[in-house]
C-alpha positions in Angstrom: 0.0 0.0 0.0 1.3 3.4 -0.9 1.1 5.5 2.2 3.2 8.3 3.7 4.7 6.6 6.8 8.1 7.0 5.2 9.8 7.6 8.6 8.4 4.3 10.0 9.6 2.4 7.0 13.1 3.9 7.1 13.4 3.4 10.9 12.7 -0.3 10.3 15.5 -0.5 7.7 18.3 1.7 9.2 17.2 2.5 12.8 20.6 3.6 14.1 21.5 5.9 11.2 21.6 9.6 12.1 18.4 11.1 10.6 18.3 14.7 12.0 20.7 17.2 13.4 19.2 20.3 15.0 21.6 23.2 14.6 20.1 25.4 17.4 20.7 22.9 20.2 23.2 20.5 18.6 20.8 17.5 19.3 21.2 14.5 17.0 18.4 12.0 16.4 18.5 8.5 14.9 15.7 7.2 12.7 14.6 5.0 15.6 14.4 8.0 18.0 12.6 10.2 15.5 10.1 7.4 14.7 9.3 6.9 18.4 8.8 10.7 18.8 6.4 10.8 15.8 4.5 7.8 17.2 4.2 9.5 20.6 2.9 12.7 18.9 0.4 10.6 17.0 -0.6 8.8 20.2 -1.3 12.2 21.9 -3.5 13.3 19.0 -5.5 10.0 19.3 -5.8 10.4 23.0 -7.3 13.9 22.4 -9.9 12.3 20.2 -8.5 13.5 16.9 -9.7 11.0 14.3 -8.4 10.1 10.9 -9.2 12.9 8.4 -9.5 15.6 11.1 -7.1 18.6 10.8 -4.2 19.6 13.1 -2.6 22.9 12.6 1.0 23.8 13.5 2.3 27.3 14.0 6.1 27.2 14.7 9.6 27.9 13.5 11.6 24.9 12.2 12.4 22.5 15.1 12.4 18.7 15.7 8.7 18.8 17.0 7.7 20.0 13.5 9.3 16.9 12.1 7.4 14.9 14.7 4.1 16.4 13.7 4.7 15.9 10.0 5.3 12.2 10.3 2.7 11.8 13.0 0.2 12.8 10.3 1.4 9.9 8.2 1.0 7.5 11.1 -2.3 8.7 12.5 -4.3 9.6 9.3 -4.9 13.1 10.7 -4.3 15.9 8.2 -1.6 18.4 9.1 -2.1 22.0 8.1 1.2 24.0 8.5 0.6 27.7 9.2 2.8 30.5 8.0 4.7 32.3 10.8 4.8 35.4 8.6 1.0 36.0 8.6 -0.9 38.0 11.1 -3.5 36.4 13.3 -6.2 38.1 11.2 -4.8 36.5 8.1 -4.6 33.1 9.7 -8.2 33.2 10.9 -9.3 32.5 7.4 -7.1 29.4 7.1 -8.0 28.1 10.5 -11.7 28.3 9.6 -11.3 27.1 6.1 -9.3 24.0 7.3 -11.7 23.4 10.2 -8.8 22.8 12.6 -9.6 20.6 15.6 -6.2 21.1 17.1 -3.5 23.8 16.9 0.1 23.2 18.0 2.1 26.4 18.7 5.6 27.4 19.8 6.7 30.1 22.3 8.0 32.2 19.4 4.5 32.3 17.9 2.6 32.6 21.2 1.5 36.2 20.4 -0.2 35.2 17.2 -1.6 32.0 18.8 -2.9 34.1 21.7 -4.8 36.4 19.3 -6.2 33.3 17.6 -7.3 31.9 20.9 -9.8 34.7 21.3 -10.9 34.7 17.7 -11.5 31.1 16.6 -13.0 28.0 18.0 -10.5 25.1 18.2 -11.1 22.1 20.4 -7.5 21.5 21.4 -4.4 23.7 21.8 -0.9 22.2 22.3 1.9 24.4 23.5 5.4 23.2 22.5 7.2 25.2 25.1 4.6 26.9 27.4 0.9 27.2 27.5 -1.1 30.3 26.7 -4.2 29.1 28.7 -4.4 26.7 31.6 -6.7 24.5 29.5 -4.1 24.0 26.8 -2.1 20.8 26.6 1.7 20.7 27.0 3.6 18.9 24.3 6.2 18.0 27.0 3.7 15.8 28.8 3.7 13.2 26.0 5.1 10.0 27.4 7.9 8.4 25.2 6.0 5.1 24.8 7.5 2.0 23.2 7.3 3.2 19.6 5.1 1.7 16.9 3.6 -1.7 17.5 1.2 -3.4 19.9 2.8 -1.9 23.0 3.1 1.6 21.6 1.1 3.1 18.7 -0.5 1.2 15.9 -0.5 3.4 12.7 -3.8 4.0 11.0 -4.4 2.3 7.6 -4.2 5.1 5.0 -4.9 4.7 1.3 -3.0 6.5 -1.5 -5.7 9.1 -2.0 -6.2 9.9 1.7 -5.1 13.4 2.4 -1.8 13.7 4.3 -1.6 17.5 4.6 -3.1 20.8 3.5 -0.5 23.3 2.3 -2.0 26.7 1.8 -0.7 28.8 -1.1 0.9 32.2 -0.3 -2.2 34.1 -1.4 -0.4 36.7 -3.4 -3.8 37.3 -5.1 -7.1 36.7 -3.2 -7.5 34.3 -0.3 -5.0 31.4 0.2 -6.1 28.1 -1.1 -5.5 24.8 0.7 -3.7 22.3 -1.6 -4.8 18.7 -0.8 -1.6 16.6 -0.7 -2.5 12.9 -0.6 -0.3 10.1 0.8 0.4 9.0 -2.7 1.9 12.3 -3.6 4.2 12.4 -0.5 5.4 8.9 -1.1 6.0 9.5 -4.8 7.9 12.7 -4.0 10.3 10.7 -2.0 10.8 7.8 -4.4 11.0 9.9 -7.6 13.3 12.6 -6.2 15.8 10.0 -5.0 15.9 8.2 -8.3 16.0 11.3 -10.6 18.3 13.5 -8.5 20.5 10.5 -7.7 20.4 11.1 -4.0 22.4 8.8 -1.8 22.1 7.3 1.7 25.3 9.2 2.5 23.8 12.6 1.5 23.6 15.4 4.1 21.3 18.4 3.4 20.6 21.6 5.4 17.0 22.8 5.6 16.7 26.4 6.4 13.6 27.3 4.4 10.4 27.4 6.5 8.7 24.0 7.0 5.2 25.5 6.5 6.1 25.7 2.8 6.2 22.7 0.4 9.9 23.4 -0.3 10.8 23.0 3.4 9.1 19.6 3.5 9.4 18.0 0.1 12.7 19.1 -1.5 14.9 17.2 0.9 13.1 16.2 4.1 10.9 13.5 2.6 13.4 12.3 -0.2 16.4 12.1 2.2 14.3 10.2 4.8 13.3 7.9 1.9 16.9 7.0 1.0 18.2 7.2 4.6 20.3 10.4 4.5 20.7 13.1 7.1 18.9 16.4 7.4 20.6 19.3 9.2 17.7 21.5 10.4 18.1 25.2 11.0 15.4 27.0 13.0 15.7 30.0 10.7 17.8 31.2 7.8 21.1 32.9 8.8 23.8 33.0 6.1 26.9 32.7 8.2 25.4 29.9 10.2 24.5 28.0 7.1 28.0 28.1 5.7 29.5 27.1 9.0 27.1 24.2 9.2 27.6 23.1 5.6 31.3 22.9 6.4 31.0 21.3 9.9 28.4 18.7 8.9 29.9 17.9 5.5 26.7 18.8 3.6 26.6 17.3 0.1 23.4 18.9 -1.5 21.6 22.1 -0.8 18.4 23.8 -1.8 17.3 27.4 -1.6 15.4 30.1 -3.4 17.2 32.8 -5.5 16.9 35.4 -2.7 18.6 33.0 -0.2 21.3 32.0 -2.6 22.1 35.7 -3.2 22.3 36.3 0.5 24.5 33.3 0.9 26.7 34.5 -1.9 27.1 37.9 -0.3 28.1 36.5 3.1 31.9 36.7 3.8 31.9 33.0 4.7 31.1 32.1 1.1 34.6 32.9 -0.1 36.4 30.9 2.5 34.2 28.0 3.5 35.4 24.5 2.7 32.7 23.3 0.2 34.6 20.3 -1.1 31.9 17.9 -0.1 29.0 19.9 -1.6 28.1 18.0 -4.7 25.5 20.4 -6.0 23.1 23.2 -5.2 19.6 23.5 -6.6 17.4 26.6 -6.7 13.6 26.9 -7.0 10.6 29.0 -6.1 11.4 31.8 -8.5 13.4 32.6 -11.7 17.2 32.3 -11.0 19.4 35.1 -12.3 22.4 34.0 -14.4 24.9 36.0 -12.3 24.1 33.9 -9.2 24.7 30.7 -11.2 28.1 32.0 -12.4 29.1 33.1 -8.8 28.6 29.6 -7.5 30.3 28.0 -10.5 33.3 30.2 -9.9 33.5 28.5 -6.4 33.7 25.2 -8.2 30.1 24.2 -7.5 27.5 22.6 -9.7 24.4 24.7 -9.7 21.0 23.5 -11.0 17.7 25.2 -11.4 14.6 23.2 -10.3 10.9 23.7 -10.9 7.8 22.8 -9.1 4.6 24.0 -7.5 2.9 23.0 -4.2 0.1 21.6 -6.4 2.3 19.3 -8.5 5.1 18.5 -6.1 8.1 20.8 -5.8 10.5 18.5 -7.6 9.2 17.9 -11.2 12.3 18.2 -13.5 15.8 16.9 -13.4 19.2 17.4 -15.0 22.7 16.0 -14.6 25.7 18.1 -13.4 27.0 18.3 -17.0 23.7 19.4 -18.3 23.4 22.1 -15.7 26.4 23.8 -17.2 25.6 23.0 -20.9 21.9 24.0 -20.5 22.3 26.9 -18.1 18.9 28.6 -17.4 17.0 25.3 -18.1 15.0 23.5 -15.5 15.9 20.2 -17.2 13.7 17.4 -18.5 10.5 16.0 -16.7 11.2 13.4 -14.1 10.2 9.8 -14.6 6.4 9.3 -14.9 6.0 13.1 -15.2 4.1 14.1 -18.4 4.6 17.7 -19.5 2.8 19.6 -22.2 3.1 23.1 -23.5 -0.3 24.3 -24.7 -1.5 27.4 -26.5 -4.7 29.3 -25.4 -6.8 26.7 -27.3 -5.2 23.8 -25.5 -3.2 22.7 -28.5 0.5 21.7 -28.3 3.0 24.3 -29.4 6.1 23.5 -31.4 9.6 23.3 -30.0 11.0 26.7 -29.3 7.6 28.3 -29.0 6.1 29.5 -25.7 3.0 27.8 -24.2 1.4 27.2 -20.8 3.1 24.3 -18.9 0.7 21.4 -18.1 1.8 18.5 -15.9 0.3 15.1 -15.2 1.4 12.2 -13.1 1.3 10.6 -9.6 2.9 13.7 -8.2 -0.2 15.9 -8.8 -2.4 17.0 -5.9 -6.1 16.3 -5.5 -7.1 19.9 -5.9 -8.1 22.6 -3.5 -9.8 22.1 -0.1 -13.4 23.4 -0.1 -12.9 25.1 -3.5 -14.3 23.0 -6.3 -14.3 26.0 -8.7 -10.6 26.6 -8.3 -9.9 22.8 -8.6 -11.9 22.6 -11.9 -10.1 25.7 -13.2 -6.6 24.2 -12.6 -7.1 20.4 -12.9 -8.9 19.2 -16.1 -10.8 16.0 -16.7 -7.8 14.3 -18.2 -5.7 14.8 -15.1 -3.6 17.7 -16.5 -2.7 20.4 -14.0 -2.6 23.8 -15.7 0.3 25.5 -13.9 -0.2 29.0 -15.1 3.5 29.1 -16.0 4.8 29.9 -19.5 7.7 27.8 -20.8 9.4 26.7 -24.0 11.1 23.4 -24.9 14.2 23.2 -27.0 15.0 20.5 -29.6 16.7 18.4 -27.0 13.7 18.2 -24.7 14.9 20.7 -22.1 12.4 23.1 -20.6 12.9 26.8 -19.9 10.4 28.9 -17.8 9.4 32.1 -19.6 7.2 33.6 -16.8 3.7 33.5 -15.5 0.7 33.4 -17.8 -1.0 36.1 -15.8 2.1 38.3 -16.0 2.3 38.2 -19.8 1.9 41.6 -21.3 -0.2 42.0 -24.5 0.9 45.3 -26.1 -0.7 46.2 -29.4 -1.7 42.6 -29.9 1.8 41.3 -29.3 2.8 39.1 -26.5 5.7 40.4 -24.3 7.2 38.1 -21.6 8.5 40.0 -18.5 11.0 37.2 -17.6 12.8 37.9 -20.9 13.2 41.6 -20.1 14.1 40.9 -16.5 16.9 38.5 -17.6 18.4 41.2 -19.8 18.2 43.8 -17.1 20.1 41.5 -14.7 23.0 41.3 -17.1 23.7 45.0 -16.5 26.5 45.2 -14.0 24.7 47.9 -11.9 21.4 45.9 -11.6 21.0 43.7 -8.5 17.3 42.9 -8.9 14.5 43.6 -11.4 10.9 42.9 -12.0 8.7 43.9 -15.0 4.9 44.3 -14.8 2.2 45.3 -17.3 0.1 48.5 -16.8 -2.9 49.8 -18.8 -2.2 52.0 -21.7 -4.9 53.9 -23.8 -3.1 53.2 -27.2 -1.4 49.9 -26.8 -3.7 48.2 -24.2 -0.7 47.4 -22.0 2.9 48.4 -21.7 5.7 47.2 -19.5 7.1 49.0 -16.5 10.4 47.9 -15.0 11.3 48.1 -11.3 15.0 47.9 -10.6 17.2 47.6 -7.6 20.6 49.0 -8.4 23.8 47.9 -6.7 25.7 50.8 -8.2 24.7 54.3 -9.5 22.7 54.0 -12.8 20.0 56.0 -14.5 16.8 54.9 -16.1 18.1 56.3 -19.4 21.2 54.2 -19.2 19.2 51.1 -18.7 16.9 51.8 -21.6 19.9 52.3 -23.8 21.4 49.0 -22.5 18.1 47.2 -23.3 17.8 48.8 -26.7 20.8 46.9 -28.0 19.4 43.6 -26.8 15.6 43.7 -27.3 13.1 44.8 -29.9 11.7 48.3 -29.5 8.2 47.0 -28.7 9.6 45.1 -25.6 11.3 48.1 -24.0 9.7 49.2 -20.7 7.7 52.5 -20.9 9.1 53.4 -17.6 11.9 52.3 -15.2 11.5 52.8 -11.5 14.5 52.6 -9.2 13.8 51.1 -5.8 15.7 50.1 -2.7 14.2 46.6 -2.7 11.5 44.6 -4.4 8.6 43.3 -2.3 8.8 39.5 -2.1 7.0 36.6 -0.4 8.9 34.5 2.1 9.8 32.2 -0.7 11.3 34.8 -2.9 8.4 35.5 -5.4 8.1 39.1 -6.3 4.7 40.6 -5.3 4.0 42.0 -8.8 0.4 43.0 -7.9 1.8 45.3 -5.2 4.3 46.9 -7.7 1.5 47.4 -10.3 -0.9 49.0 -7.7 1.9 51.2 -6.4 2.7 52.4 -9.9 -0.9 53.1 -10.8 -1.5 54.9 -7.6 1.6 57.1 -8.0 1.4 57.7 -11.7 -2.2 57.3 -12.8 -2.0 59.8 -15.7 1.1 58.3 -17.1 -0.3 54.8 -16.9 -3.3 55.8 -18.9 -1.2 56.9 -21.7 
C-alpha cells in the first residue's frame, strides 16, 4: 500500500542511522528515535480524540517537533495544516476556519499570534510546544515516550494512497489562500522519484533552512532524504553565516534554496572561505534564477542546478545532470520519470519546440485539488488529469524546458505578447542591476505596456538602462518606464509581489499609466 509513513519504514531498515541534526541545540536523532517521537505525537492526538481525516494545525519555527508532527500525520491519518509564521492572526483566521482545525500546535516564538487566535476562533485542542497560553491548553512535553510503533506503543492507521496527508496553503499573493490537498500517494512518490531522478544517496547530508510551513521545506529534501536514509541538518531559521558554518562542519553534500537566499549566501563573507569540497551540487527553486548567481557559485567550483515545481504538483518535477546544468544553463531540465509535460496554447493545442506555451503537468505527483474550493480545482485540474500550472515555458529541440514567466504576468501590447521574464533577464545582465521585475500596466493606445522596477547595486539612471536594453531587445519590448527602488517586495519564498508593484505604480502615476 502506498502511504506516507516513510519515517516508520526507514526506521525499520536503518534504525541507528543519524536522521536529523538540529543546529540550534546540537541535538542529533537516529531514525529509531525520531520514529518513536512521531509515534508518541500521533498517540497524543489520538488520546485527544483527533480522528483520521481531522485537521491539526502547527504554527512554529523549524524544530524537531515540526518533524514529529509531519510524520505523525502519516501515522495517524490526521491531516496536518502548517501555518505561515509570517502571517498575522487576522490572516490566519481564514485558514483556521477554512481548514476546520480541531487542534493547533504552537511554539513560544508564535505565542503572540496563537494568543490572538485563541480569542478569535473555535479550536477544540491547543498544544503548546514550550509553554501554555491558557491553563486548558495541553503541554507537548507531557507526551510519554512510549514504546514506539507496534502493539505496546502506537499502531499506525491504515491510510490509502488518496487519503489526504496535509493541507498546504498557497501564499495568497492574489485573493485568499487556497489549501492544496496533498494525498499520501503524492508524499510517497515525491520521496521515491526525487531519490531516483536526482541520484540522492544514503550518505547525503542536506541543510534545511527554508520554512517548513512551505512545500519546499518539507518536500525538497526532508521526505526524499528520509526515503533514502540520508541526514537532514535543520536550522530554526535562515542565517547565512550559520548556514555556511554548518555546511562545512556537517559535510553537507546537497543544498536547496530560493534565489533570494542564494544571493544572501553569496554575499556573506563565509562564502569565499568555507570548505565546500563535499558539496556535490546546489539547486534553486521557487522563482526565476538570475544567471549572475549561477556564475558566482560556478566560480566556487560548485554545480548549480535550477529546479521547478509547485505546491500543487510537487516541488520536484524536473531533473538534469551536473554536466547538463552547465551546458543548458537557465533550463529547469527534463521532466522526471512518470511526469508528463505539455506546452499548450490558449486553445489547448501543443506548441512547437522553441515556442512558448502554458506548462501542463500530469502524473502521480499531482495533488487532489483545493480544499473546499471545487471551482478553483476545476479551473486548474482538467478532466484528463492535467494540472494547468499558469507558468509559461518553452522546450528546446533536446527536450529541455525553460520557464518564460507567469501566464497572468504576460503583457499584451498592441496585440503582441511580451514576456516580462525575458526583459528581467536582460536587465540583470547590466553590472549595476542587482534585482529587477517587470509588470504590465494599462495604456490607452497599446492596451498594456511594461514598467520595470530595478534595484541598483551601483549608480545608474533609467536612461542608461533603456539604452542598454535597446541593444538587446526589440523596441516594442522596451519598458515604458523604469522605477529605481531600494528593494522589491517579495514573499517568504522569494516570489516578487508584482500586484503590489502594479498597484503602487498606478497609484503614484495614474495619468502616465493611462497613456
